[in-house]
KOLFI-120731 format. One record per atom (N, C-alpha, C): z, y, x. Coordinates in steps of 0.001 Angstrom, whole numbers, padded with zeros to 6 digits, always signed. Layout:
// residues N
ZYX;...
This chain:
// residues 151
-000705-002794+002783;-000463-001828+003708;+000586-002312+004579;+000226-002357+005998;+001127-003028+007141;+001577-001876+008068;+002635-001733+008377;+003117-000841+009665;+003487-001683+010663;+003042-001324+011892;+003457-001877+013267;+003295-001000+014221;+004102-001586+015457;+004162-000780+016487;+002725-000890+017289;+001945+000277+017766;+001119+000362+018346;+001142-000502+019558;-000162-001212+019552;-000271-002051+020934;-000253-001513+022085;+000254-002005+023376;+000335-001580+024759;-001212-001070+025099;-002231-001772+024940;-003605-001514+025186;-004602-000712+024486;-003891-000633+023199;-004509+000267+022149;-004539+001698+022145;-005420+002477+021877;-005580+003972+022043;-004693+004272+020654;-003937+005416+021068;-003362+006099+019763;-004026+006908+019070;-003716+006820+017411;-004917+007465+016588;-004820+009123+016749;-005469+009556+017636;-005300+011326+018219;-005844+011819+016754;-006650+011785+016353;-007136+012413+015094;-006013+012586+014150;-005266+011530+013773;-004346+011473+012810;-003249+012422+013230;-002923+012206+014641;-001756+012882+015182;-002051+014479+014958;-003390+014513+015269;-003552+016367+015277;-003393+016963+014118;-003564+016174+012820;-003198+016335+011722;-002110+017256+011397;-000963+016645+012418;+000268+017035+012011;+000741+018008+013300;+000076+017747+014272;+000428+018659+015195;-000897+019012+016087;-001405+020343+016230;-002553+020748+016706;-002593+020565+018450;-001365+020423+019076;-001581+020416+020342;-001570+019034+021248;-002911+018822+021707;-002958+017641+022550;-002003+017583+023341;-001859+018537+024157;-000632+018701+025413;+000687+017859+024910;+001334+018663+023938;+002744+018194+023336;+002461+016506+022999;+001532+016158+022139;+001188+014790+021544;+001199+013806+022738;+000366+014207+023927;+000453+013486+025171;+002002+013253+025494;+002530+014471+025463;+003835+014298+026195;+004946+013451+025312;+004953+013396+024117;+005803+012901+023472;+005395+011431+023280;+003912+010940+023377;+003446+009677+023272;+004014+008901+024362;+003952+009667+025718;+004520+008855+026722;+005814+008344+026575;+007006+009302+025949;+008199+008785+025914;+008599+008218+024807;+007776+008333+023649;+008066+007658+022518;+007473+006446+022051;+007441+005859+020775;+007178+004717+020223;+006195+005208+019242;+005280+004829+019244;+003937+005101+018010;+003906+003750+017020;+003968+004226+015908;+003743+003090+014809;+002790+003792+014017;+001568+002496+013507;+000458+002860+012644;+000809+002057+011408;+000028+002730+010448;-000177+002101+008986;-001644+001785+009118;-001801+000363+008706;-002948-000060+008312;-003391-000686+007140;-004242-000472+006597;-004880-000927+005384;-006127-001556+005613;-006470-003005+005526;-007541-003560+005833;-008035-003281+007271;-007239-003477+008116;-007370-003340+009396;-007783-001717+009882;-007632-000831+008951;-008295+000582+009179;-006678+001510+009194;-006709+002261+010373;-005433+002757+010658;-005494+004163+009655;-004639+004324+008650;-004398+005191+007787;-003298+006297+007918;-002501+005605+008624;-001194+006663+008881;-000659+006382+010294;+000117+007173+010632;+000988+007158+012048;+002107+008146+012040;+003057+007260+012919;+004431+008382+013104;+004665+007752+014650;+005876+008705+015233;+006267+008592+016575;+007589+008858+016703;+008349+007712+016874;+009753+007768+017310;+010291+008170+018561;+011131+009153+018869;+011168+009709+020315;+012820+009716+020268;+013458+008800+021124;+014793+008818+021587;+015048+010265+022562;+016030+010803+021764;+016420+012044+022412;+017754+011965+023064;+018815+011274+022758;+020248+011183+023172;+020886+009641+022944;+021827+009352+023352;+022069+007928+023539;+022037+007157+021949;+022320+007930+020920;+022197+007408+019326;+021714+008023+018789;+020755+009047+019199;+019774+009770+018262;+018516+009638+018719;+017506+009740+017673;+016013+009255+017740;+015278+010614+016564;+014380+010700+017279;+013534+011978+016654;+012254+011408+016018;+011914+011677+014654;+010631+011630+014261;+009763+012615+014448;+008980+012491+015618;+008174+013785+016373;+006964+014006+015572;+006419+013086+014882;+004898+013456+014254;+004752+012499+013157;+004448+012808+011793;+003944+011699+011016;+002802+012124+010340;+001679+011524+010074;+000801+012025+009331;-000190+010697+008929;-000667+011228+007639;-001519+010234+006692;-003040+010708+006865;-004247+009790+006584;-005456+010267+006745;-005710+011386+005668;-006464+012245+005709;-006620+013179+004426;-007202+012388+003215;-007746+011341+003283;-008576+010506+002220;-007326+009701+001554;-006126+009669+002221;-005168+008587+001399;-003932+009434+001316;-003967+010659+001291;-002803+011664+001276;-002565+011643-000386;-001428+011712-000716;-001030+011873-002018;-000753+010741-002680;-000673+009365-002109;-000542+008171-002526;+001120+007420-002124;+001831+008397-001702;+003049+007854-001425;+003287+007319+000189;+002240+007246+000740;+002223+006639+002125;+003205+007481+003279;+002961+008700+002888;+003917+009474+004086;+005411+009188+003592;+005825+008846+002320;+007222+008597+001891;+007346+007214+002765;+006468+006326+002663;+006814+004891+003022;+006860+004775+004453;+006403+005780+005249;+006113+005992+006560;+007705+006486+007237;+008215+007584+006405;+009321+008220+006767;+010467+007147+006596;+010243+006451+005286;+011305+005368+005236;+011299+004389+006266;+010312+003873+006548;+010047+002863+007675;+010693+003313+009075;+010489+004370+009337;+010904+005008+010497;+012661+004935+010531;+012793+005688+009398;+014377+005494+009213;+015078+003990+009254;+014624+003188+008686;+014984+001627+008789;+014790+001142+010115;+013699+001427+010805;+013425+000805+012226;+014663+001601+013271;+014763+002761+013049;+015714+003671+013927;+016979+002873+013534;+017496+002649+012241;+019122+001951+011939;+019030+000534+012741;+017648-000051+012640;+017943-001477+012893;+017896-001508+014610;+017467-000690+015256;+017782-000405+016590;+018895+000231+017010;+019743+000469+015959;+021237+000773+016461;+021407+002364+016635;+020483+003045+016408;+020197+004988+016368;+021592+005200+015050;+022346+006375+015545;+023249+006591+014321;+022718+007828+013735;+021718+008595+014185;+021497+009725+013855;+019875+009928+013909;+019090+010283+013024;+017590+010529+013164;+017239+011993+012678;+016696+012679+013384;+015972+014163+013409;+014609+014011+013031;+014328+015263+012482;+013052+015633+012164;+012958+017359+012240;+011712+018004+012865;+011529+019352+012857;+010113+019338+012040;+010101+020321+011188;+008872+020985+010620;+008816+022358+010636;+007852+022558+010422;+007334+024179+010311;+007892+024916+009083;+008119+026083+009102;+008575+027148+008154;+007473+026967+006798;+006499+026825+007211;+005136+026834+006131;+004958+025449+005696;+005635+024568+006259;+005446+023178+005677;+005903+022884+004484;+005679+023485+003202;+006545+023109+002202;+006391+021602+001408;+005359+021157+001634;+005386+019728+001210;+006160+018876+002165;+005965+019032+003379;+007040+018233+004288;+008268+018496+004201;+008886+019789+004158;+010298+019885+003751;+010553+019217+002418;+009937+019332+001305;+010130+018442+000316;+010489+017142+000495;+009381+016638+001077;+009240+015085+001598;+010628+014727+002219;+010745+015293+003259;+011965+015013+004197;+013069+014865+003647;+013605+015914+002739;+014697+016135+001756;+014898+014899+000842;+013703+014525+000214;+013783+013588-000837;+014093+011855-000025;+013749+012144+001013;+013951+010721+001907;+015797+010903+002522;+016393+011890+002176;+017748+011942+002592;+017972+012976+003813;+017016+013438+004395;+017306+014702+005477;+017797+015778+004699;+018785+016398+005856;+019148+017819+005380;+019029+018853+006476;+018922+019904+006095;+018623+021091+007024;+019802+021197+007898;+019660+021338+009116;+020580+021503+009979;+020642+022702+010965;+019102+023386+010960;+019331+024854+011792;+017766+024973+011643;+017583+026186+012314;+016432+026802+012423;+016198+027068+013977;+014817+026570+014383;+014717+027264+016208;+013464+028256+015777;+014231+029682+015603;+013426+030720+015653;+012313+030821+016704;+010855+031349+016259;+009896+031382+017113;+009400+030310+017911;+009856+029041+017192;+009357+027692+017858;+008115+027720+018245;+007346+027963+017139;+005611+027557+017302;+004977+028808+018163;+005739+029922+018370;+005129+031145+019104;+005644+030733+020418;+006348+030080+020872;+006755+029909+022218;+005839+028680+022657;+005740+027577+021816;+004998+026424+022345;+003496+026305+021868;+002732+027126+021080;+001660+026931+020897;+001051+028442+020877;-000486+028138+021531;-001118+029581+021977;-001714+030016+021014;-002644+029293+019847;-002944+029815+018673;-001937+029949+017466;-002181+030909+016595;-001125+031142+015516;-001680+029861+014463;-000544+029366+013743;-000724+028481+012878;-000220+029042+011286;-001194+028835+010493;-001274+029232+009149;-001303+027968+008143;-000173+027763+007168;-000324+026709+006320;+000334+027117+005099;-000441+026757+004060;-000082+027453+002472;-000066+028991+002523;-000922+029566+003279;-000990+030945+003491;+000306+031545+004151;+001065+030964+004627;+002097+031169+005642;+002224+030904+006888;+002682+032294+007573;+002488+032105+009018;+003499+031026+009732;+003204+030018+010392;+004364+029047+010795;+004776+029414+012300;+005879+029900+012194;+006452+030469+013263;+007872+030035+013620;+008756+029277+012742;+009936+028942+012866;+009817+027045+012824;+010853+026372+013504;+011109+025121+013405;+012585+024815+012613;+012118+024357+011410;+013067+023755+010663;+013706+022324+010715;+015074+022552+011512;+015501+021182+011887;+016003+020533+010986;+016195+019237+011018;+017042+018202+009723;+017149+016887+010337;+018232+016519+009726;+018788+015389+010231;+019364+014362+009045;+019546+013029+009440;+020354+012183+008673;+021231+011345+009356;+022072+010750+009006;+023031+010049+009490;+022862+008761+009244;+022597+007588+009948;+021918+006171+009589;+022959+005468+009725;+023747+005392+008630;+024997+004469+008113;+024633+003096+007048;
């Protein structure tokens, strides 16, 4: 597997990005401002993440997804760790991520990768998404904010 920056003339893997974020509008907004990376296996894109600079020394991991057929193989963790390494290499001091209160697997993954919970953005998904989101039988309403110092 190889992780690389998306080429300028290359279309982003929207179907994969939609696995992590159901809003085409929000995906379009952060793709325009961020850097998209893809994971390839035999020239097939199987994973994606987007890094978005938010403040002078802070970057946010705003979308991370692995194709459904490839999930459960540790690729998500490899993508998160790659995002951390690339952020460090670019000189960022902090990396942040936000996920839904219902995203139990993602909350565990981010903590295993060294992120700590820093806050809750109550009703984030009610304010930014038209349709209700349910995951793991839980109504996704709040954004759990997490961060990691890059040293």
